[in-house]
C-alpha positions as CSV (number, residue, x, y, z in Angstrom):
1,M,-68.2,-17.4,28.4
2,R,-65.0,-19.2,27.0
3,P,-62.6,-15.8,27.7
4,I,-63.5,-14.9,30.8
5,I,-63.2,-18.9,31.8
6,Q,-60.3,-18.8,30.4
7,L,-59.3,-14.9,32.0
8,F,-59.8,-16.5,35.2
9,G,-57.5,-19.0,34.7
10,Q,-54.6,-16.3,33.6
11,I,-55.8,-14.8,37.4
12,L,-55.3,-17.9,39.0
13,A,-52.3,-19.0,37.1
14,P,-49.4,-17.2,40.0
15,T,-50.5,-19.4,42.4
16,A,-50.4,-22.4,40.4
17,R,-47.1,-21.9,39.5
18,R,-46.0,-21.4,43.1
19,F,-47.6,-24.5,44.0
20,E,-45.9,-26.4,41.3
21,Q,-42.5,-24.9,41.9
22,A,-43.1,-26.3,45.8
23,L,-43.6,-30.0,44.9
24,D,-40.3,-29.5,43.2
25,D,-39.1,-29.1,46.7
26,P,-41.3,-30.5,49.6
27,E,-38.4,-30.7,52.5
28,S,-37.5,-26.9,51.8
29,T,-41.1,-26.2,51.7
30,Q,-42.4,-28.0,54.5
31,I,-39.7,-26.6,56.8
32,S,-41.0,-23.2,55.6
33,V,-44.4,-23.9,56.3
34,Q,-43.5,-25.5,60.0
35,R,-41.3,-22.3,61.0
36,E,-44.7,-20.3,60.0
37,I,-46.3,-22.3,62.0
38,C,-44.3,-22.5,64.9
39,D,-43.8,-19.0,64.8
40,R,-48.1,-18.3,65.1
41,L,-47.3,-21.0,68.0
42,I,-44.7,-19.4,70.1
43,A,-47.3,-16.3,70.2
44,S,-49.9,-18.1,71.6
45,P,-50.5,-18.5,75.0
46,Y,-51.1,-22.4,74.2
47,G,-47.3,-21.9,73.2
48,K,-46.0,-20.2,75.9
49,A,-47.6,-23.2,78.1
50,L,-45.9,-25.4,76.7
51,G,-42.3,-23.6,76.7
52,I,-41.7,-23.3,73.3
53,N,-39.3,-20.5,72.3
54,S,-38.2,-21.3,68.8
55,L,-38.3,-24.6,65.7
56,A,-35.9,-26.4,68.0
57,D,-37.9,-27.0,70.7
58,W,-40.6,-28.5,68.5
59,E,-40.6,-32.3,69.4
60,G,-41.6,-30.6,72.1
61,V,-45.2,-30.1,71.0
62,P,-47.5,-33.0,72.2
63,I,-49.3,-35.3,69.9
64,V,-53.2,-34.8,70.6
65,D,-56.3,-35.0,69.6
66,Y,-59.8,-32.8,69.4
67,D,-60.5,-33.9,73.6
68,T,-57.5,-33.5,74.5
69,L,-57.3,-29.9,72.5
70,T,-61.2,-28.7,74.1
71,P,-60.2,-26.6,77.2
72,W,-58.2,-24.6,74.6
73,I,-60.6,-24.3,71.7
74,G,-63.3,-22.0,73.0
75,K,-67.0,-21.8,73.5
76,P,-68.7,-21.7,69.7
77,E,-72.2,-20.4,71.2
78,K,-70.6,-18.0,73.1
79,H,-68.3,-16.8,70.6
80,Q,-68.1,-13.2,68.9
81,K,-66.2,-12.5,65.3
82,G,-62.4,-11.2,66.1
83,Q,-62.3,-12.8,69.3
84,L,-58.9,-14.8,70.4
85,I,-58.6,-18.1,72.0
86,P,-55.4,-19.5,73.4
87,L,-54.3,-21.9,70.4
88,T,-53.5,-19.1,68.1
89,P,-52.8,-15.1,68.2
90,E,-55.2,-14.3,65.1
91,P,-58.5,-14.1,65.9
92,I,-61.7,-16.4,65.2
93,L,-63.7,-15.8,62.5
94,F,-66.2,-18.7,62.8
95,Y,-66.4,-22.1,63.8
96,E,-67.1,-24.9,61.9
97,K,-68.3,-28.6,62.7
98,T,-66.8,-31.4,61.2
99,S,-69.7,-34.1,59.7
100,G,-66.8,-37.1,60.1
101,S,-68.5,-40.4,60.4
102,S,-67.0,-41.2,64.2
103,G,-67.4,-39.5,67.2
104,A,-69.5,-36.7,68.2
105,V,-69.1,-33.1,66.5
106,K,-66.8,-31.4,66.7
107,W,-66.0,-27.6,66.4
108,I,-63.0,-26.0,64.7
109,P,-61.8,-23.0,65.1
110,Y,-61.6,-20.6,61.8
111,T,-59.1,-17.7,61.3
112,Q,-58.2,-15.8,58.2
113,S,-55.0,-17.6,57.4
114,L,-56.9,-20.7,57.6
115,R,-59.8,-19.8,55.1
116,R,-56.5,-18.9,53.1
117,S,-55.1,-22.0,52.9
118,F,-58.2,-23.4,51.6
119,N,-58.8,-20.8,48.7
120,Q,-55.3,-21.4,48.0
121,M,-56.0,-25.1,47.2
122,F,-59.4,-23.8,45.1
123,C,-57.1,-21.8,43.5
124,V,-54.6,-24.8,42.0
125,W,-57.5,-26.8,41.9
126,A,-59.4,-24.5,39.3
127,H,-56.5,-23.6,37.3
128,D,-55.4,-27.5,36.8
129,L,-59.5,-28.2,35.9
130,I,-59.6,-25.4,33.0
131,V,-56.1,-26.2,31.7
132,N,-56.4,-29.8,31.6
133,G,-59.9,-30.9,32.2
134,P,-62.8,-30.8,30.5
135,K,-63.4,-27.8,28.4
136,F,-65.9,-25.9,30.4
137,S,-68.0,-23.1,28.2
138,T,-71.2,-22.0,30.7
139,G,-68.8,-21.6,34.3
140,K,-72.5,-22.5,35.3
141,L,-71.9,-24.4,39.2
142,Y,-73.5,-25.6,41.7
143,A,-71.7,-25.8,45.1
144,C,-73.3,-27.7,48.3
145,I,-75.3,-25.8,50.0
146,S,-76.8,-27.8,52.9
147,P,-80.1,-27.6,55.0
148,Q,-79.9,-26.4,58.6
149,L,-81.8,-29.3,60.1
150,N,-80.7,-29.1,63.7
151,Q,-82.1,-25.3,63.7
152,T,-78.6,-24.3,65.5
153,N,-78.0,-20.6,66.2
154,S,-74.1,-21.4,66.3
155,P,-71.7,-19.6,63.8
156,S,-71.1,-22.0,61.1
157,L,-70.6,-22.0,57.4
158,Q,-73.6,-21.6,55.0
159,D,-72.4,-22.8,52.1
160,D,-68.9,-23.8,50.2
161,L,-68.0,-20.6,48.8
162,D,-67.7,-19.5,52.2
163,Y,-64.8,-21.8,52.4
164,L,-62.8,-19.3,50.6
165,D,-62.1,-15.8,50.7
166,G,-64.0,-13.0,49.4
167,W,-62.5,-11.6,45.8
168,L,-63.1,-15.6,44.7
169,R,-66.9,-15.6,45.8
170,W,-67.9,-11.9,44.7
171,F,-66.0,-13.6,41.2
172,L,-67.6,-16.9,41.4
173,R,-71.3,-15.8,42.5
174,P,-72.6,-14.8,39.3
175,W,-72.1,-18.2,37.9
176,L,-74.0,-20.1,40.5
177,V,-76.8,-22.4,41.2
178,M,-78.2,-20.5,44.4
179,P,-81.6,-20.1,45.2
180,K,-81.8,-16.7,47.9
181,G,-82.9,-18.6,51.6
182,L,-82.2,-22.4,50.4
183,N,-79.4,-22.4,53.2
184,K,-81.9,-20.7,55.7
185,L,-84.9,-23.5,55.4
186,H,-84.9,-26.2,58.1
187,D,-87.6,-28.6,56.4
188,A,-85.8,-31.3,54.9
189,Q,-88.7,-32.0,51.8
190,Q,-88.8,-27.8,51.4
191,F,-84.9,-27.7,50.8
192,K,-85.6,-30.7,48.4
193,H,-88.3,-28.9,46.3
194,Q,-86.5,-25.5,45.9
195,L,-83.4,-27.2,45.4
196,A,-84.8,-29.7,42.6
197,L,-86.7,-26.5,40.6
198,A,-83.4,-24.9,41.0
199,L,-81.6,-27.4,39.5
200,L,-84.2,-28.6,36.7
201,Q,-84.1,-24.8,35.5
202,A,-80.4,-24.6,35.4
203,E,-79.8,-26.3,31.7
204,T,-76.6,-25.1,31.3
205,L,-75.3,-26.6,34.4
206,E,-71.4,-27.7,33.8
207,I,-70.2,-28.4,37.4
208,I,-71.4,-29.9,40.4
209,S,-69.2,-29.5,43.4
210,I,-70.7,-31.6,46.4
211,W,-69.1,-33.7,49.2
212,S,-71.1,-37.1,49.8
213,P,-72.1,-38.5,46.8
214,S,-75.1,-39.4,48.5
215,F,-76.4,-36.5,48.4
216,L,-77.2,-35.6,45.4
217,Q,-78.5,-39.2,44.8
218,V,-81.4,-37.7,47.0
219,H,-82.0,-35.2,45.0
220,L,-81.9,-36.9,42.0
221,K,-83.9,-39.7,43.6
222,Y,-86.4,-36.5,44.5
223,I,-87.1,-35.1,41.3
224,Q,-87.8,-38.9,39.7
225,E,-90.3,-39.4,42.4
226,N,-91.8,-36.1,42.2
227,H,-91.7,-35.5,38.6
228,E,-95.2,-34.3,38.3
229,L,-95.3,-31.9,40.4
230,L,-92.4,-30.1,39.5
231,R,-93.2,-30.3,35.6
232,S,-96.5,-28.6,36.5
233,E,-94.2,-25.9,38.9
234,L,-92.0,-25.5,35.9
235,Q,-94.6,-24.9,33.0
236,G,-93.4,-21.3,31.3
237,Q,-90.3,-22.3,33.1
238,I,-88.0,-24.1,31.3
239,S,-88.4,-25.3,27.5
240,E,-91.2,-27.9,26.6
241,H,-88.1,-30.3,25.6
242,R,-86.6,-30.1,29.1
243,L,-90.5,-30.6,30.4
244,Q,-90.9,-33.6,28.1
245,L,-87.7,-34.6,30.1
246,L,-89.1,-35.3,33.4
247,K,-90.5,-38.7,33.8
248,E,-90.5,-42.2,36.0
249,T,-87.5,-42.8,34.0
250,I,-85.3,-39.6,33.4
251,P,-82.4,-39.3,31.0
252,W,-80.4,-37.5,33.7
253,A,-77.4,-36.7,30.8
254,Q,-79.9,-35.4,28.6
255,L,-81.2,-33.2,31.4
256,W,-78.3,-31.4,31.8
257,P,-76.6,-32.0,28.4
258,N,-73.6,-29.7,29.3
259,L,-72.5,-31.3,32.5
260,K,-68.3,-31.6,32.6
261,L,-67.7,-32.5,36.2
262,I,-69.0,-33.6,39.2
263,S,-66.8,-32.9,42.4
264,C,-67.5,-35.3,45.3
265,W,-65.8,-38.1,47.5
266,D,-64.7,-41.2,46.1
267,S,-62.8,-43.1,48.0
268,A,-63.0,-45.4,50.8
269,N,-67.0,-45.8,52.3
270,A,-67.4,-43.1,49.0
271,A,-66.1,-45.7,46.7
272,D,-69.5,-47.1,45.9
273,Q,-71.6,-44.4,45.8
274,A,-69.0,-42.7,43.6
275,R,-69.6,-45.4,40.5
276,G,-73.1,-44.6,40.8
277,L,-73.1,-41.3,39.9
278,R,-70.5,-42.7,37.3
279,S,-73.4,-45.2,36.0
280,L,-75.5,-42.4,35.6
281,F,-73.2,-39.9,34.1
282,P,-71.2,-42.0,32.1
283,H,-69.6,-39.3,30.0
284,V,-68.7,-37.0,33.0
285,L,-65.6,-36.6,35.1
286,I,-66.3,-37.8,37.9
287,Q,-63.5,-36.3,40.4
288,G,-62.4,-37.3,43.8
289,K,-62.5,-34.4,46.3
290,G,-58.7,-35.6,47.2
291,L,-58.5,-35.6,51.4
292,L,-60.3,-32.8,52.8
293,A,-61.3,-32.0,56.1
294,T,-62.8,-29.2,58.5
295,E,-59.7,-29.1,60.1
296,A,-57.8,-28.1,57.0
297,P,-56.8,-29.0,53.2
298,M,-54.6,-31.8,53.5
299,T,-54.5,-33.3,49.1
300,I,-55.6,-31.9,46.0
301,P,-56.8,-33.7,42.6
302,L,-54.6,-32.8,40.0
303,I,-55.3,-34.0,36.7
304,A,-51.5,-33.2,35.8
305,A,-50.2,-35.7,38.5
306,Q,-53.0,-38.2,38.2
307,G,-53.3,-38.4,41.9
308,Y,-54.1,-36.4,45.2
309,V,-51.0,-34.4,46.1
310,P,-50.8,-32.9,49.1
311,V,-50.7,-29.2,50.1
312,I,-47.3,-28.7,51.0
313,D,-47.0,-25.1,51.3
314,E,-50.2,-24.3,53.2
315,V,-49.7,-27.8,56.0
316,F,-47.0,-29.0,57.8
317,F,-47.4,-32.8,57.9
318,E,-46.0,-35.8,59.4
319,F,-46.8,-39.5,59.1
320,E,-46.8,-42.5,61.6
321,D,-46.4,-45.7,60.8
322,E,-47.4,-49.0,62.5
323,T,-45.0,-48.6,64.7
324,G,-45.3,-45.3,66.2
325,S,-42.6,-44.1,64.0
326,L,-42.5,-40.7,62.3
327,Y,-42.0,-39.8,59.4
328,K,-41.7,-36.4,57.4
329,L,-43.2,-35.7,54.1
330,H,-40.3,-36.2,51.6
331,E,-39.0,-39.2,53.4
332,L,-42.6,-41.3,52.8
333,C,-42.3,-44.6,51.0
334,I,-44.2,-46.0,48.0
335,G,-46.9,-48.6,49.0
336,K,-46.7,-47.3,52.5
337,E,-49.5,-46.9,54.8
338,Y,-49.7,-44.1,57.3
339,G,-51.6,-41.8,59.7
340,I,-51.5,-38.3,59.5
341,I,-50.6,-35.7,62.3
342,L,-50.9,-32.4,60.9
343,S,-50.1,-28.8,62.2
344,Q,-52.4,-26.0,60.3
345,K,-52.3,-21.9,60.1
346,G,-55.7,-21.9,62.2
347,G,-55.2,-23.0,65.6
348,L,-53.8,-26.9,65.6
349,Y,-50.5,-28.2,66.3
350,R,-49.2,-32.2,65.6
351,Y,-53.0,-32.8,65.4
352,R,-53.6,-36.5,64.9
353,I,-56.7,-36.3,62.1
354,G,-57.3,-39.7,62.7
355,D,-56.6,-40.6,58.3
356,R,-54.6,-42.7,57.0
357,I,-53.3,-42.8,53.4
358,R,-51.5,-44.8,51.5
359,V,-48.5,-43.5,48.9
360,T,-49.5,-44.2,45.4
361,H,-46.8,-42.8,43.0
362,W,-44.8,-39.6,43.7
363,Y,-45.8,-36.2,41.0
364,R,-42.3,-34.3,40.4
365,N,-40.4,-35.1,43.9
366,T,-43.2,-35.0,46.1
367,P,-45.3,-38.2,46.7
368,C,-48.7,-38.6,45.7
369,L,-51.5,-39.6,48.5
370,E,-54.7,-42.2,48.7
371,F,-57.3,-41.9,51.4
372,L,-57.7,-45.1,53.1
373,G,-60.0,-44.0,56.2
374,R,-60.2,-43.3,59.2
375,H,-57.8,-45.0,61.7
376,P,-59.0,-46.3,64.7
377,A,-62.1,-48.0,62.9
378,V,-62.8,-51.0,65.3
379,S,-66.0,-52.0,66.6
380,D,-66.2,-54.2,69.7
381,L,-69.5,-55.2,71.1
382,V,-68.6,-58.1,72.7
383,G,-64.4,-58.6,71.9
384,E,-65.6,-59.3,68.4
385,K,-62.6,-56.8,67.4
386,L,-63.9,-56.1,63.7
387,H,-61.9,-53.7,61.8
388,E,-62.4,-51.4,59.2
389,S,-60.2,-53.2,56.4
390,F,-61.3,-56.4,57.5
391,V,-65.5,-55.4,57.0
392,Y,-64.5,-53.6,53.6
393,D,-63.1,-56.6,52.2
394,A,-65.3,-59.1,53.5
395,L,-68.5,-57.3,52.1
396,N,-66.8,-56.7,48.8
397,S,-66.3,-61.0,48.8
398,L,-70.4,-60.9,48.5
399,N,-70.6,-59.9,45.5
400,L,-73.3,-57.3,46.1
401,S,-73.7,-56.3,42.0
402,G,-75.9,-53.0,41.7
403,T,-75.4,-51.8,45.3
404,H,-74.2,-48.5,45.6
405,F,-74.9,-47.8,49.6
406,K,-73.7,-50.5,52.4
407,S,-73.1,-50.0,55.7
408,L,-72.3,-52.3,58.9
409,V,-73.9,-51.5,62.0
410,P,-73.7,-52.4,65.4
411,V,-76.2,-53.0,67.8
412,A,-75.8,-53.0,71.3
413,Q,-79.1,-55.1,72.9
414,P,-79.2,-57.9,71.8
415,P,-75.5,-57.8,70.7
416,H,-74.9,-58.3,66.8
417,Y,-74.6,-56.6,63.8
418,I,-77.3,-55.3,60.5
419,L,-76.2,-54.5,57.1
420,L,-77.7,-51.7,55.5
421,L,-78.2,-51.4,51.6
422,D,-79.7,-49.8,49.1
423,T,-80.3,-52.1,47.0
424,A,-79.6,-56.1,46.2
425,Q,-80.1,-58.7,43.9
426,E,-80.4,-61.4,46.6
427,T,-82.8,-61.5,49.3
428,P,-81.9,-60.1,53.1
429,E,-82.0,-64.0,54.2
430,F,-79.4,-65.3,51.7
431,I,-77.3,-61.8,52.3
432,A,-77.5,-62.2,56.2
433,Q,-75.8,-65.9,55.8
434,Q,-73.1,-64.9,53.6
435,L,-72.2,-62.1,55.0
436,D,-72.0,-64.5,58.5
437,A,-70.1,-66.4,57.3
438,A,-67.7,-63.5,55.8
439,L,-67.1,-62.3,58.9
440,S,-66.7,-65.7,60.7
441,Q,-62.9,-65.8,59.1
442,S,-61.9,-63.0,61.8
443,H,-61.3,-65.3,64.8
444,H,-62.5,-63.3,67.2
445,Y,-66.0,-62.6,65.5
446,H,-66.8,-66.8,64.9
447,R,-65.3,-67.3,68.9
448,A,-68.1,-64.6,69.9
449,R,-70.6,-66.3,67.6
450,S,-70.0,-69.9,68.4
451,L,-70.3,-68.9,72.1
452,G,-74.0,-66.7,71.7
453,Q,-72.3,-63.5,72.7
454,L,-73.3,-62.1,69.2
455,A,-76.6,-62.8,67.7
456,T,-76.8,-63.9,63.6
457,P,-76.2,-60.5,61.7
458,K,-79.4,-58.6,59.9
459,V,-80.2,-57.1,56.4
460,F,-82.0,-54.3,55.8
461,I,-82.8,-53.2,52.0
462,S,-84.4,-49.8,51.0
463,P,-83.5,-46.7,48.3
464,Q,-84.4,-45.0,51.1
465,M,-82.0,-46.1,53.6
466,P,-79.0,-43.4,52.5
467,E,-81.6,-40.8,52.9
468,L,-83.1,-41.8,56.2
469,L,-79.7,-42.1,57.7
470,S,-78.2,-38.9,56.0
471,L,-81.3,-36.7,57.5
472,H,-81.2,-38.9,61.6
473,R,-77.8,-37.2,61.3
474,A,-78.1,-33.7,60.0
475,H,-80.8,-33.8,62.8
476,N,-78.7,-34.2,65.3
477,G,-76.4,-31.7,64.0
478,S,-74.1,-33.3,61.1
479,I,-73.9,-30.9,57.9
480,W,-76.3,-32.8,55.5
481,G,-74.2,-32.3,52.3
482,G,-71.0,-33.0,54.6
483,I,-72.1,-36.8,55.8
484,K,-70.0,-39.8,55.1
485,H,-71.9,-42.8,55.9
486,P,-68.6,-45.7,57.3
487,I,-68.3,-49.3,55.9
488,L,-68.1,-49.7,59.3
489,T,-70.2,-47.8,62.5
490,I,-67.8,-48.0,65.7
491,S,-71.0,-46.9,68.3
492,P,-73.9,-49.2,68.4
493,I,-76.6,-47.6,66.3
494,S,-79.3,-45.4,68.7
495,L,-82.9,-47.1,69.8
496,E,-84.4,-44.2,67.6
497,L,-82.8,-45.1,64.2
498,L,-83.2,-48.5,64.7
499,Q,-87.0,-48.2,65.1
500,Q,-87.2,-45.6,62.0
501,I,-84.8,-48.2,60.0
502,T,-87.1,-51.3,60.8
503,K,-90.5,-49.4,59.8
504,L,-89.3,-49.8,56.5
505,F,-90.4,-53.1,56.0
């Protein structure tokens, strides 16, 4: 199998070389990408409505968000493959829904050119892993598949490989751990059971590619809690040695001795959960995904760069500082923080995606970007104005050692906050007292507490918490494997979900 992997690396090499050359001259590369995207805009009804006739008119393109574009995006439920929408002259292949941590679900139109952007990003990433990463020998891969728990009929991606071009999907299929019909299951328990059986049979598994670390942790927990049932079903299908490993305390590293890479989110809200995976798999490379959104690929994790480099040959970037001033990619400064405004090849132009980054260092002549979180992320029930960055620091000050999941959630009636944790050494009452003191370092929160506008915060601790929240959001339309659990939720919790949480106690 190793020669085939090396052959794959050779196939990917030309794409990787072109990308490396682009990193040497980010200014010229970005101008070229901007011109290509602007040509698409000019040819679209949206561009004509704006009066855009050349690249010189770029400043006349408004900076927009999803809500602004909604009338132009079309209706996913009525979509037919190949139809046109006003945003782009290119036919729409399908719509993909976002599963982010804030706001309602959004439907992003995908064209062949946008899918090729994701494809190019994957090729560069895979080449870097083959050349600079662990020495893969089996190539056995699990790429995230999520169940359709809300039973939607809207056209959407079925699994992660649908982001890729047809030739690449064909090339990778033989290496995949992909039980037939898994993505068509509507029942969460059935999905977990079938996936557990498939993973346990994949003794030579080398790569796990997921989005949220909690997605894998949920399935490991299922295997551990149902080891006897799984062992009985796998009799005669896996070796006696592997059957013996299925016990109450499972040695995960021994169960998949070939595992070399877990690719997942590992920054901002996912940092704690990624640390949890590193403790379970100490000898496996846990590599962050970089900044990758439904709307566009933005950064690629490169071992050679020791950081995340922007996808400069497929997406045009503009960056906004705290004063509202705009900068091009080559104008950024190390250590500074910016919001991203992107233009991509699927019909989103000067789109304020809401992600914040910090420039960490330069690789070749291109700045590397670290994802910090969403912007704005502010919870404000009664005027307390809790910012995500402040909450992040406040929760870190609690010294919740051993905790891999934490999320602060507002409750509307009566107004107060609840902290959701998967595990903790201290009692909920003690942590709630500490939390109240930490949040009271904010002037607005302290005043709201002093005036009785906010009740005392509460703490709920359960290992079932990540799965409970994920399943609730999946049933309401989010994609399970891509659900993000924010450090700070900005919308008050629903009564239904609050009741589900309190039933655990």
